[in-house]
C-alpha positions in Angstrom: 130.1 86.3 75.0 128.2 89.6 74.7 129.6 92.8 76.5 127.4 95.2 78.3 127.9 98.8 77.0 128.4 101.8 78.8 125.0 103.1 77.5 123.2 100.2 78.8 124.6 100.7 82.3 123.8 104.4 82.3 120.4 103.4 81.3 119.8 100.9 84.2 121.2 103.1 86.7 119.1 106.2 85.6 116.1 104.3 86.1 116.7 102.4 89.5 118.8 105.2 91.6 117.8 108.3 89.6 120.8 110.3 90.0 119.9 113.9 90.2 123.2 115.3 90.0 125.8 113.2 87.9 126.4 109.9 86.4 129.2 108.8 84.5 129.6 105.4 83.1 133.1 104.6 81.5 134.1 101.8 79.2 137.6 100.8 80.1 137.6 97.5 78.2 140.2 98.5 75.7 142.8 99.0 78.6 142.5 95.5 79.2 142.5 93.8 75.8 144.6 90.7 75.9 143.9 89.7 79.3 141.7 86.7 80.2 138.8 88.8 81.3 138.8 90.8 78.3 136.9 87.9 76.4 134.3 87.4 79.7 133.0 90.6 79.5 133.0 94.6 79.7 135.5 96.4 82.3 133.2 99.6 83.5 133.8 102.4 85.8 130.8 103.9 87.1 130.8 107.4 89.0 127.4 108.3 90.6 126.5 111.1 92.6 122.9 110.9 94.0 120.8 111.5 96.9 120.2 108.0 97.4 123.8 107.8 98.6 123.4 110.1 101.4 123.7 108.3 105.0 125.1 105.0 103.5 128.6 103.5 104.0 130.7 102.6 100.9 129.4 99.1 101.2 125.8 100.2 101.1 126.3 102.3 98.2 128.2 99.5 96.0 125.5 97.2 97.1 122.8 99.9 96.1 124.7 99.9 92.4 125.0 96.2 92.2 121.4 95.6 93.0 120.4 97.9 90.1 122.7 96.2 87.7 121.9 92.5 88.9 120.2 91.4 85.7 122.6 92.9 83.4 125.7 91.9 84.9 125.6 88.0 83.9 125.0 89.8 80.4 128.5 90.7 80.1 130.2 92.7 83.0 133.6 91.2 83.9 134.6 94.3 86.1 133.1 97.1 87.6 134.5 100.0 89.6 132.2 102.2 91.5 132.8 105.9 93.0 129.5 106.4 94.6 128.8 110.0 96.7 126.1 111.8 97.9 125.6 115.2 96.5 127.3 117.2 99.5 130.4 115.1 98.9 130.9 115.6 95.2 
């Protein structure tokens, strides 16, 4: 199975959400070597600060990120941790 890279996820999120403040995508796959899910795709952590997050609940923020990544998740993301904040929360 192919694994989606942090750079691919960053590119998609920049296009879809246009974070004006901060976007960091960290590949934690190496921390899961030997774990069954490691063969199924990447383990990624997203930290994003964007005006799009203002006024949204935590669930709605996560939905926004998942919706943006809906085409790449099946291509090789096994786990995705999300920290999404509005600029005044950063």
